[in-house]
N, C-alpha and C positions, 0 to 999 in steps of 0.2 A: 504493500500500500504506500510505502514511503515515496515511490516515484510515480504515483498516480497523478492524473491531471489535477485533481483537487489539491494535492500537496504542493504541486508546482505553482498553482495559482496563489495559494496561501503564502508561499515564500516570497511572492512578488509584493505582498502588502508590507508597507513600511511600518515600523513600530508605532509612529505617531498616527497612523491611519487605522490601527487595529480597533480602537474604541469606537470609531465611526462605522467601521464594518460591523461591529457588534450591534449597534443601533439599527443598521440597515437590515441585518438578518432577523432582528427581533421585531421589526416594524410590520404590523398586520397588513399594510398596503402592499408590501413586497412578499411577505411570507406568513402563512398561517399554520404551518406544520411545526408542532412543538418538538418533534423528533429531529428535524433539521437544526433547530436551535440547540438541542442537546448535543448533537454531533459537533456543532461549531464550538460550543462551550468546552467540550472535552479537548478538541484539537488545539484550541488557542493556548492551552497550558504549555504547549511545546514550541510556541513561537520564539524566535523568528525562523529557526532552522528546520523544525518539524522532522528531526532526524533521530529521535529517541527510539531505541529498540522496542519500546513499549507500543509503538504505533504499528500494530498488526491488525489485520482485518478482524480476526477473532477477538482480540483484546478491545478494540474500539467498539465492536458490536456489543460486547458484554457490558461496557460502561454505559452505553445508550439504552440497552434493553437488558438489565441485569437478571430479569426473571424469564427470559426467552431463550430457546435454543438458537444456535447460530444459523442465520439465514442470509446467504451471500447475495441473493437477489434483492432482498429488502435493503441491505446495506448499499448495494450499487445504486438503487433508486435515490436513497438519501444523499449519497455522494454526488450524484448527477444534479440533484436540486440545489445542493449547497454550492457546487461549482457554478451553476447558472447564476446564483445570487452574487457570487464573487465577481463574475464577469460583468454583470450589470453594474456593480459597484465601481469597477474599474472604468467603465464607460462614463459613469456619472462624475468620477474624479476628473476625467479628461474634459468633460463639458464645463466643470467648474474652472479649470485652468485655461481653457480655450474659449474666451468670451465670444470671439467671432463665430466659431462653430455653433455655439449656443444660439446666436442671433440668426445664423443661416437656417438652422433647423426650425426655429420659431417662425421665421418668415415663410418657410415652405408650408408649415402646418396652418398658419393663418390663411395662406393662399388657398389651400385645399378646402378649408372650412368656409370659404366665401366671405371672409371678413376683410373686404377689400380696403377699407379705410385704414384699419390696423395694419394690414399688409403693406400699404404704401408708407405708413409711418415707420414701420420696421425697416423697409427697404431704404428709406432716407437715412435712418439711424446707422444702418450698415455702411452706407456711402460715407457718412461723416467719420465713422470709426476707421475705415480704410484710409481716408485722407490723413488721419492722425498717425498712421503707422509709419515708422522710419524706413521701412523696407519697400523697395520698388522692384521686386524680383518676380519670378514666375508665379509664386503663390499669390502675390498681390494682384497680378493681372488676371489670373484665373478667377479669383474672388470677385473682381470687378466685372468680368465677363458674365459670371454666373448670376450676379445681382441684376445686371442689366437685362440679361436673357430672361430671367424669371419675371421681371417687370413687363418686358415687351410682350411675352407670350401669355400673360395672365388673361383669362377669358374676358375680363371686364376692362382691359386696357384698350383704349382707342389707338390701334396701331398706326392708322394713317395720320394720326395727330403727331407722330414722331417726325422730327425734321431729318433731313438727309445727314446733317452733322451728327445727330444722336445715333443714327444707324451706323455711320462711319466709325464712331467712337467704339461701338460694340465690336465691330470687325477689327479695329486696331488693337483692342485689348486681347482679343483672341489671337491675333498675329503675334503680339508681344509675348503672350504665354508660350506659344509654340516655339518661337525663335529662341527664347531664353532656355526653355526646357531642352531643346535640341542641342544647344551649345553646352549646357551643363552635362548632359548624358555623354556627349561627344568627348568632353574633357575626361570623364571617367574611363571611357573606352581607350582614349589615347594614353592615359596613365597605365592601364593594364597592358597595353601594347608595348610600352617602354620597359615594363617589368617582366612580363611573361612572353613566351614565344607564341604570340598571337598577332593576327593582322586583321584589320577591319576596313571595309569599304562603307563609309557613312553616307548614305544617300541624302541629297538635298542640303548638306551642311554648308557647302560653299554658297549655294543659292540663298540659303537662309541668312547668312551673314551679309551678303550683298543686298538683300532686301532690307535688312535692319539698318544698314548704313544710310539708306534713304528714307527710313520709316520716321514719321513725325514724332512717335512716342520716344524714340531713342536719341533725339538731338541732344548731345552732350551728356547722355545718361551714363553714370559711372558703373552701374551694374553691368550693362551691356559691354562697355569698354573693358571691364575686368574679365568677363567671360571670354571675350574675343582675344584678349592678350594672354590669358591662361592657355588657350589653345595655341596661340602663336609661340609662347615660350616652350611649350612641349615640342613643337615642331623645330624650333631653333633656340635651344637653351642658352646659347652664347650671344644672342642678340641683345646688346646692351640697351638699345633704344626701347625695346619692349620691356625689358627689366625695369628701366627707370620709370616708364609710364605706370607699370603695375605697382612698383614700390611707392610712388606718389599716392596712388589710390589707397594702398594699405595704411600709410601713415596719416592720410588726410581724410579718408572717407570710410574707414572700417565699419563704422556704425550703420552704414547702409545695408550691411549684409547680416544674415542670420549667423549665429555662432559656428555652425558646421561649415559654412562657406568661408567665414573668417579664418578658420583653422586651415582649410584647404589652400586658401590664398597665401597665408604665411608660410606654410610648408613648401609650396612650390617655389616661392621666392627664395627660401633658404637653400633648397636643392640647386637652384640656378646659381646662386651666389657661390656655392661650393664649387661648381664646375668652372665658373669664371675665375675664382681664386686659384684653382688648380691649373688654369691656363696662363698663370703668371701675372695676374692682375691683383696686386696685394691689397688695394683699397676695398675689395669686396669682402675681405675678412671682417673689417669693421662694420660693414653694412649687414653682414650675416649676424654679427653679434647684436646689433640694434634690432634686427628682426626677432631674434630669440628673446630679447628683453620685452619687445612689444607683445609677443605671444604669451610670455609669463605674466605680464601686467593684466592681460585680458583672460587669463586662465584657459588659453586655447590648447595647451598641451596636456591638460588633465583629462583623464577618463575615469569617471566616477570617483573623482577626488585623488586619483593616483597619477603619478608621473612615471612613464616608462623608463627603465634603466638605460635604454639606448639613447633616448633624448637627453636624459640627465648627463650622460657621459659626453655626448656631442657638444652640449653647452659648455661643459667644463673645458674640453679640449680647445674650443674656439676662444674662450675667455682667457685661458692661460697663455695661449700663443700671443694674445694681445697684451699680456702683462697685467691683466685685471685681477691681481692676486687677492686684494681685500674683498672685491666683489665675489670672487669664487668661494672664498672662505665663508662669507655670509650665505651664499647660495647653497652650499653643501649643508650648512646647519639648518636652513629653512626647509629644504626639499628632501633631505634624507628620510624624514618620517613619512613622506608621501610615496616612497618607492614601494613596489610590491615586496611584502615581507620576506618571501623566499629568496629575493635577489638583493635585498638591501645591504647586507654586510659586504658582499662582493663588489657591488657598485660603488659603495663609499670607499672601500679600500683602493679600488682602481682609480676612482676620481681623485682621491687624495694623493695617490702616487703621481698622477699628472701634475698636480699642484706642486709637489716637492720637486719634480723634474724641472718645472718652470722656474722654481726658486734656486735651482742649482744644487740641491741636496740629493745627489744621485743615489747614494747608499740608502738613505731613508726611503726613496722611491722604490728601489728594488726590494727592500724589506717588506713594504706594503704589498708589492706584487706577489710575493711568496705567500701572502695570506689569502689570495684569491683562489677559491676552490672550484669555481664553475668550469665545466668542460665544454660549455657552449662555444660554438665556432667564433662568435663575435668576441667573447672574452679571451679565447686562446690567441686570436690574432692581435688584439690590443696588448695583452700581457707580454707576448713574445717580442713584438716590435718595440714596445717601450723599454723592456728589459735590455734589448740589444742597444738601443740608443743610450740608456743609462751606462751600460758597460763601456761603450765607445767614449762617452764623456769622461768616465773614470780613467780610461786608457790615456786620454789627452793629458790628464793630470799625473798619471803614474804609469810608466811604460810596462810595468809587470802585468798589466791587464791584457796585454796583447794576445796571449794564447786563448784567453777567455772570449775575446771579441771574435777571433777566428772560429772557435768552437761553436759559439752561439749562432753566428751567421750561417755556418754550414748546417747546423742542426735545424735551424729555422727553414732553410732552403729545402731540406729533405721533407720536413713536415708539409711544406706548401706543395711540393711535387706529388706527394703520396696521398694527400687528402682530396678525395673525389668530390667533396661538397663545395670546394672553392672553384669558382669559374676561372678559366685560364687568364682572362684579362685582369681579374682582381688579384690573382696569385702573382701575376707578373709585376704588379706595383710593389708588392712586398719583396719579391725576389730581387728587384732592382735596388731597393733600399739595402738589403743584406749585402748584395754584390758591391755597391759603392762603398759601404762602410768597411768591408773586408779589404778592398783595394786601397782605400785611404790609410787604414791601419798598417798594411804591409809597407806602403811607401814611407810612412812616417817612421815605422820601426827600423826600416833599413836606411834611414837618412837620405831618402831619394826624393823628397818633396821640393823639387825645383819649381820655379815660377812657370816654366814651360809645361811641365806635367800637370800642374794645377790648372793652368789655362785650358789645357786639352780636356781635363776632366769636367771643367765648367761647361765647355762647349758641348760635350757629350750629354751632360745632365740637362742642359737647356733643350736639346733636341729630343730627349727621351720623353715620350708622352706620359706613360704611367709610372710614377714613382711616388710611393707613400712618403709623406713628410718632406716633399721636395723643397719647400722654402727653407726648412731647417737645414737640409743638406747644403743648400746654396750658402746659407749663413756660415756653416762650418768651413766650407771651401774658402770663403772670403776671409775668414779669420786665421787660417793656417798660414805659416810663414812661407 
């Protein structure tokens, strides 16, 4: 019974909602079956997890019907009825939170009951509410079209009294809903295409964008521009003009978008800034950091109050490279409690190891890396690459670390070549890091770091496309004699 539909529904009820659900179940308007109330009263004792071993069909039945022999059919009927009540309660909760949906349903009901004057008043109220909304996205235009459509096609509406402009407005709202929806779904498909081995032919996308460029609704519209530029950035992630337009919208008009779209916008910009930074444009690291700060200010990286360990570490790496040491220290203290419990210790150890590395305390950094227990690929790559960089820095201070640099770089290379979970392109970036560090260490240990050889290495590094920590490597080359 623990995984029945009823138990799953009850688990979705928040603790602060439970007493209201109790009133719902006990209300004679919704339920007149005392046994359903008894079933609920017994099960609520095990909230919020409902995972007690006492929750068995036989045990529950005995609590509800202490003097009756077990009857599975009778219990199934009670469970079905209680499930239906919980579902109705969830719908009611949604209606309380979504005032617009409530008004739309009320308008429809008034229209069907031939209460035309009240219907018109409700329709006008809905129009005023929509105008007060900060959003002008596909949901807004769909609601506007639905409102106008219901008004136009009501049996008591004098349709020929509508002006051509009014009819045109209905069509324009329908067009706007279609175009924005088309663009948003296309962005999701393009994103999948960039991650997974999939390809899509999206019908009418080009025509929709061209239509929107001339559409009166979209003149200077930031939502349309953002959707268009998201698609453009996916097609050309190194196009700085598109990046700057989208970045300006993110910092100046983020409130025009719903939170889910805000998050998408910030994440795409961050991904693009990473690529541009990797192409030798150092200013994009600072822009990436500001985007992370914006996302944190708006809680856009949190999922049910939690920050993923991958995002946590990405933010730390970006900030430490920029030398934002005090900021990172405060960030770790604030967001460590929001990490998933099972990965908190490893993420904090690894994040703090990056902090020590940026401070120049390479031994302390390596000591923390040894505390990371995760065998996940992301952690293994980060730990091994940072450990190698720490050891190389220690070698620059003390030549006795030479053999350890060579050993770690070769061992890391074997790991990369043998691990089938790492794509060849990604592995190559780490292999190039290990190869450059081993070569540098060998030249320095042998006293062969001439200006000519350093210049040759710099040229090779500049031409190499995939190199992990490339800016740091360039910095090391520039600082060597």
